[in-house]
C-alpha positions in Angstrom: 6.5 -16.1 20.4 6.6 -12.2 21.0 9.6 -11.8 19.0 8.1 -13.9 16.0 4.9 -11.9 16.0 7.0 -8.6 15.9 9.1 -10.0 13.2 5.8 -10.9 11.2 4.4 -7.1 12.1 7.6 -5.4 10.8 7.8 -7.4 7.8 3.9 -6.8 6.9 4.2 -3.0 7.2 7.6 -2.9 6.2 7.2 0.2 4.0 5.5 2.1 6.6 8.0 1.6 9.2 11.1 2.2 7.0 9.7 5.6 6.1 8.9 6.5 9.6 12.6 5.6 10.5 14.1 7.4 7.8 11.8 10.5 8.3 12.5 10.3 12.0 16.1 10.4 11.3 16.0 13.3 8.7 14.0 15.3 11.3 16.4 14.7 14.1 19.1 15.6 11.9 17.6 18.9 10.4 16.5 19.9 14.2 20.2 19.7 15.2 21.4 22.0 12.4 21.8 25.7 12.8 19.1 27.8 11.3 21.1 29.1 8.4 22.0 25.4 7.4 18.1 24.6 7.6 17.4 27.2 5.6 19.7 25.8 2.8 18.6 22.2 3.2 14.6 23.1 2.8 15.8 25.6 -0.3 17.5 22.6 -1.7 15.0 20.0 -0.9 12.1 22.1 -2.1 10.2 20.7 -5.3 9.7 24.1 -6.8 9.6 25.3 -10.4 13.7 26.1 -10.1 14.6 22.9 -8.6 12.5 20.8 -10.6 14.2 22.3 -13.6 17.8 21.9 -12.4 17.5 19.0 -10.1 14.4 17.1 -10.5 15.2 13.5 -9.0 17.3 14.9 -5.8 14.6 17.4 -4.8 11.7 15.0 -5.4 13.3 12.4 -3.3 14.5 14.9 -0.4 11.3 16.8 -0.2 9.3 13.8 1.5 11.7 13.6 4.3 11.7 17.1 5.5 8.9 19.0 7.0 8.7 22.8 8.3 6.2 22.6 11.1 4.4 20.1 13.2 7.6 17.9 13.5 6.4 15.9 16.2 3.0 15.4 14.8 3.8 13.7 11.4 5.2 10.7 12.7 1.8 9.8 14.2 0.1 11.2 10.9 2.2 9.0 8.7 1.7 5.9 10.9 -2.0 6.5 11.1 -2.4 7.1 7.4 -0.3 4.5 5.9 -0.8 1.6 8.3 -4.0 0.6 6.8 -3.1 1.1 3.2 0.3 -0.6 3.8 -2.1 -3.6 5.1 -4.5 -3.7 1.8 -1.7 -3.4 -0.6 1.2 -5.0 0.9 4.7 -3.5 0.5 5.7 -2.9 -3.0 2.3 -1.6 -4.0 1.9 0.7 -1.2 5.4 1.9 -2.1 4.6 2.4 -5.8 1.1 4.1 -5.1 2.8 6.6 -2.7 5.8 7.3 -4.8 3.2 8.0 -7.6 0.9 10.3 -5.4 4.0 12.2 -4.4 5.6 12.8 -7.9 2.2 13.3 -9.7 0.8 15.6 -7.2 4.2 17.5 -7.1 4.3 18.0 -11.1 0.6 18.9 -11.5 0.7 21.7 -8.9 4.0 23.1 -9.9 3.2 22.9 -13.5 0.4 24.8 -13.0 2.3 27.3 -11.2 4.9 27.4 -13.9 2.1 28.2 -16.3 0.8 30.9 -14.4 4.5 32.4 -14.0 5.2 32.1 -17.7 1.8 33.8 -18.5 2.4 36.7 -16.2 -0.4 35.8 -13.6 1.9 35.1 -10.8 5.0 36.5 -9.9 8.5 35.3 -11.0 9.8 34.9 -7.4 7.0 32.0 -7.1 9.9 29.8 -8.7 11.6 29.4 -5.2 9.0 28.6 -3.1 9.0 26.2 -0.1 7.3 22.9 -1.3 8.8 20.0 1.2 6.9 17.5 3.5 5.2 14.0 3.6 2.2 15.3 3.1 1.4 13.9 -0.5 2.5 10.7 0.5 0.2 10.5 3.6 -2.9 11.6 1.7 -2.3 9.1 -1.1 -2.1 6.2 1.4 -5.0 7.8 3.3 -7.0 7.2 0.0 -6.1 3.6 -0.2 -6.9 3.3 3.5 -10.4 4.7 3.3 -11.5 2.9 0.4 -9.9 -0.7 1.0 -8.7 -0.9 4.6 -10.0 -2.7 7.5 -12.2 -0.8 9.8 -9.4 0.0 12.3 -7.3 1.0 9.2 -10.4 3.2 8.0 -10.8 4.9 11.3 -7.0 6.0 11.5 -6.9 7.1 8.0 -10.0 8.8 8.6 -8.8 10.7 11.9 -5.5 11.4 9.9 -7.4 13.0 7.0 -9.6 15.1 9.4 -6.4 16.5 11.2 -5.0 17.3 7.8 -8.1 19.0 6.5 -9.3 21.1 9.4 -6.0 21.6 11.6 -3.5 21.4 8.2 -6.2 23.2 6.0 -4.4 21.2 3.0 -7.5 22.1 0.5 -7.0 25.8 1.2 -6.7 27.8 -1.9 -7.9 25.2 -4.3 -10.4 27.5 -5.9 -7.2 29.8 -6.7 -5.3 26.7 -7.9 -2.7 27.3 -5.4 0.3 24.4 -5.2 -0.7 22.9 -2.0 -4.1 22.4 -2.4 -3.7 21.1 -6.1 -1.1 18.7 -5.1 -3.0 17.2 -2.3 -6.3 16.8 -4.4 -4.0 15.5 -7.4 -2.4 12.9 -4.5 -5.7 11.8 -3.3 -7.2 11.0 -6.5 -3.9 9.1 -7.7 -4.3 7.3 -4.4 -7.9 6.3 -5.1 -7.5 5.3 -8.6 -4.2 3.4 -8.4 -4.5 2.2 -5.1 -7.6 0.6 -6.1 -6.3 -1.0 -9.2 -3.7 -2.5 -7.4 -5.8 -3.7 -4.5 -8.3 -5.3 -7.1 -5.2 -7.0 -8.6 -4.0 -8.5 -5.5 -7.2 -9.7 -4.8 -7.6 -11.2 -8.2 -4.2 -12.8 -7.6 -4.9 -14.1 -4.2 -8.0 -15.6 -5.4 -6.6 -17.6 -8.4 -4.3 -19.4 -6.3 -7.1 -21.6 -4.4 -8.6 -23.2 -7.4 -5.0 -24.0 -8.9 -4.5 -25.6 -5.3 -7.5 -27.6 -5.3 -6.9 -28.7 -8.8 -3.6 -29.9 -7.6 -5.0 -32.0 -4.7 -7.8 -33.4 -7.3 -4.7 -34.5 -9.6 -3.2 -36.4 -6.7 -6.2 -38.2 -6.1 -7.0 -39.2 -9.3 -3.3 -40.5 -9.8 -4.0 -42.8 -6.8 -2.1 -40.8 -4.4 -3.0 -40.9 -0.6 -6.7 -40.1 0.0 -8.4 -38.4 3.0 -8.1 -41.6 5.1 -6.0 -41.5 8.4 -2.4 -41.5 7.6 -3.2 -41.9 4.0 -4.1 -45.9 4.2 -5.3 -47.2 0.8 -7.9 -49.8 2.0 -8.4 -52.8 -0.4 -11.8 -52.8 -2.2 -14.5 -54.6 -0.3 -16.6 -57.3 -2.5 -20.4 -56.8 -2.1 -22.8 -59.9 -2.6 -25.7 -57.7 -2.5 -25.3 -55.6 -5.5 -26.3 -56.0 -9.3 -24.6 -59.0 -10.6 -23.6 -60.3 -7.2 -20.2 -62.1 -6.0 -19.8 -64.8 -8.5 -17.5 -66.6 -6.4 -19.7 -67.0 -3.3 -22.5 -68.0 -5.7 -20.3 -71.0 -7.2 -19.3 -72.2 -3.5 -22.8 -72.5 -2.3 -23.9 -74.3 -5.5 -21.0 -77.1 -4.9 -22.3 -77.2 -1.1 -25.9 -78.0 -2.2 -24.8 -80.6 -4.7 
């Protein structure tokens, strides 16, 4: 029984658990590297202006699995932030939503920085800033969990969001259009909009199945299939002599007896 429940939970929240496992494995491998190699990995995985121009797919994928701080806290934040949204959207929808939040948040924030660099309002060295971490994915999922999750899911998402806002300061520098703040705001909005659409779509599809199932049952009944009686037994019709028109056979027998 316990193994069946475990498999069901793992299947329902497969995206969350898979992301946790891959992120944990990447962080363990990262922690075992020498300092020089760590710097090289972060420089390669950062979704900065330079890497987005030369290796957009590679850095976009790798950046979601490495963090430079709070390494032990991120697994807890990922679990708290993603579980509620995963339960609401299902696996493929939460994957699409989180990837969209990560990609759009990165492109918008780094695009603004690129514009500032090309117009001389930011130094050219900012093309090589460090920009890695799972926070865009987590914030995207948090938006879905807060809007559509169950109450336990909402509480977990709210707790993770509070840690990111008040401890991680993810919106610090928003008035100056700093990369991190703009990216997190964009990811939050993306999660709210796209996640709401996909949650509505899933609920609409789930509601449309019930009438179809009911129509199928009614169709079987109309064709003379098994009814709701015990064992599906079809009983022969009973003749009633007290209805309008009566039972003609009984009336003729009574007439012969009187004669």
